[in-house]
C-alpha positions as CSV (number, residue, x, y, z in Angstrom):
1,M,15.1,-3.9,8.2
2,L,13.4,-3.7,11.7
3,F,14.8,0.4,11.6
4,C,13.6,0.9,7.9
5,V,10.2,-0.5,8.8
6,L,9.8,2.0,12.2
7,A,11.3,4.8,9.6
8,T,8.7,3.8,7.3
9,V,5.9,3.9,10.2
10,V,7.2,7.0,11.3
11,A,7.5,8.9,7.6
12,A,3.5,7.2,7.1
13,A,2.5,8.7,10.4
14,V,3.8,11.9,9.6
15,A,2.7,12.3,6.2
16,L,-0.8,11.2,7.5
17,L,-0.7,14.4,9.7
18,C,0.0,16.5,6.9
19,R,-2.6,15.5,4.8
20,F,-5.4,15.6,7.3
21,A,-4.0,19.5,8.2
22,D,-4.3,20.3,4.3
23,A,-7.8,21.0,3.9
24,D,-7.6,21.8,0.0
25,V,-6.6,18.1,-0.3
26,H,-9.9,17.1,1.6
27,R,-12.3,19.2,0.3
28,D,-15.1,16.0,0.0
29,D,-13.0,14.3,3.5
30,K,-12.7,11.1,1.4
31,L,-9.3,9.5,0.8
32,K,-8.3,9.0,-2.6
33,I,-6.8,5.7,-3.7
34,L,-4.8,4.9,-7.2
35,V,-5.2,1.2,-7.9
36,V,-2.8,-0.2,-9.9
37,D,-3.1,-4.4,-10.9
38,D,-2.5,-5.4,-14.4
39,H,-6.3,-7.5,-14.5
40,P,-8.9,-5.5,-15.5
41,I,-11.2,-6.7,-13.6
42,T,-9.1,-6.9,-10.3
43,R,-9.7,-2.9,-10.7
44,K,-13.3,-2.9,-11.1
45,G,-13.6,-5.1,-8.4
46,V,-11.6,-3.2,-5.8
47,R,-13.1,0.1,-7.1
48,L,-16.5,-1.7,-6.6
49,L,-15.5,-3.3,-3.0
50,L,-14.0,0.3,-2.0
51,S,-17.0,2.1,-3.4
52,Q,-18.9,0.5,-0.5
53,E,-16.6,2.6,1.9
54,A,-18.0,6.0,2.8
55,D,-14.8,7.5,2.7
56,L,-12.8,6.5,-0.1
57,E,-12.4,6.6,-3.3
58,V,-10.9,5.1,-6.1
59,C,-9.6,8.5,-7.9
60,A,-7.8,6.4,-10.6
61,E,-6.8,3.2,-12.2
62,A,-3.9,1.9,-13.8
63,E,-2.5,-1.4,-15.3
64,S,1.3,-0.2,-15.4
65,V,4.3,1.5,-13.7
66,D,3.9,4.3,-16.6
67,Q,0.1,5.0,-16.1
68,A,0.3,4.8,-12.7
69,I,3.1,7.7,-12.3
70,R,0.6,9.4,-15.2
71,A,-2.3,9.0,-13.1
72,L,-0.5,10.1,-9.5
73,E,-0.1,13.8,-11.4
74,H,-4.2,14.5,-11.7
75,C,-5.2,11.7,-8.9
76,R,-2.9,12.9,-5.9
77,P,-4.1,10.0,-4.1
78,D,-4.1,9.3,0.0
79,L,-3.1,5.4,-0.9
80,A,-2.0,3.3,-3.8
81,I,-3.1,-0.4,-4.2
82,V,-0.4,-2.1,-5.8
83,D,0.2,-5.6,-7.4
84,L,3.7,-6.7,-7.8
85,Y,3.2,-7.7,-11.3
86,L,2.2,-5.2,-13.9
87,K,2.0,-4.7,-17.4
88,G,5.4,-4.4,-18.6
89,S,7.2,-3.8,-15.4
90,S,7.4,-4.6,-11.5
91,G,5.4,-3.2,-8.7
92,L,8.6,-3.7,-6.9
93,D,9.6,-0.5,-9.3
94,L,6.5,1.1,-8.7
95,I,6.7,0.9,-5.0
96,K,10.3,2.1,-4.9
97,Y,9.5,5.3,-7.3
98,L,6.7,6.0,-5.2
99,A,8.8,6.1,-1.9
100,A,11.4,8.3,-3.4
101,H,8.9,10.6,-5.4
102,H,6.0,11.0,-3.8
103,P,7.0,9.7,0.2
104,A,3.1,10.6,1.5
105,V,1.0,8.2,-1.0
106,L,0.8,5.2,1.1
107,V,1.6,1.8,-0.3
108,V,-0.6,-1.4,-0.1
109,V,0.6,-4.6,-1.7
110,L,-2.6,-6.5,-2.9
111,S,-0.8,-9.6,-4.5
112,M,-1.3,-13.3,-5.3
113,R,2.3,-14.2,-5.1
114,D,3.4,-16.0,-1.9
115,E,3.7,-13.8,0.9
116,S,7.0,-15.4,2.5
117,F,8.8,-14.7,-0.5
118,Y,8.0,-11.4,-1.2
119,A,6.4,-9.3,1.3
120,E,9.6,-8.9,3.0
121,R,11.3,-7.3,-0.3
122,A,7.9,-5.6,-0.5
123,L,8.2,-3.8,2.8
124,E,11.8,-2.9,2.5
125,A,11.0,-1.3,-0.9
126,G,8.2,1.4,1.2
127,A,5.0,-0.6,0.9
128,R,3.1,-0.4,4.2
129,A,1.2,-3.5,4.0
130,Y,1.4,-7.0,2.3
131,I,-1.8,-8.7,1.6
132,T,-2.6,-11.5,-0.6
133,K,-5.7,-11.7,-2.9
134,E,-6.4,-14.9,-0.9
135,D,-6.8,-13.3,2.0
136,G,-10.3,-11.8,1.5
137,T,-12.2,-8.5,0.9
138,E,-12.7,-8.1,5.0
139,R,-8.5,-8.4,5.3
140,L,-8.2,-5.3,2.2
141,I,-10.2,-3.0,4.1
142,E,-8.8,-3.8,7.6
143,G,-5.1,-3.6,6.0
144,I,-6.1,-0.4,4.6
145,R,-7.5,0.9,7.6
146,K,-4.8,0.2,9.6
147,V,-2.4,1.7,6.9
148,L,-4.2,4.5,7.1
149,M,-3.9,5.1,10.7
150,G,0.0,4.7,10.2
151,Q,0.5,1.3,11.5
152,V,1.9,-2.2,9.0
153,F,-0.2,-4.6,8.2
154,V,1.4,-8.0,7.9
155,T,-0.2,-11.4,8.0
156,D,0.5,-13.4,11.5
157,K,2.8,-15.6,9.2
158,I,4.2,-12.7,8.0
159,A,4.6,-10.6,11.8
160,A,6.4,-14.1,13.4
161,R,8.9,-14.4,10.5
162,L,10.0,-11.2,10.7
163,T,10.5,-11.1,14.4
164,R,12.6,-14.6,14.2
165,T,14.5,-13.1,11.6
166,Y,15.5,-9.9,13.3
167,T,15.5,-11.2,16.8
168,S,17.1,-14.7,16.4
169,W,20.2,-13.0,18.0
170,L,18.3,-11.7,21.2
171,P,19.2,-14.5,24.7
172,L,16.2,-16.2,25.2
């Protein structure tokens, strides 16, 4: 798992550098974000929140995996904010699809689901951040910024759990 997370971080950094090198993608210097959530009010709230950031713009919204895949073609996002439960489908399926078919699209999970159960699965699938809807708007912006800088963003609780899980074999 630790190797997968490190490989994901390296891939994100390379993708980010390539994206900034391609001036055609960033004609207006705004990073494009796809918001995928089955609740319209959440999508609109995230859009409103991100509209207050000078360098970020929501280029499309989707409520399902199918809609998100269609939006990818015309939107060409730099980052996708994905809920784990989508209309008729799973956000984990979308994350895996993005990792396989659009590896340059960075993924931030924004979910109301318990992070202790789902965060590791989301990271293994290819997400770069796991944020709960209880965390607040400043945590979402912080997570997006960290991911755009090539970092992985999780709460201290998840970081501690992952550290215990993957270093328990080390001598004290």
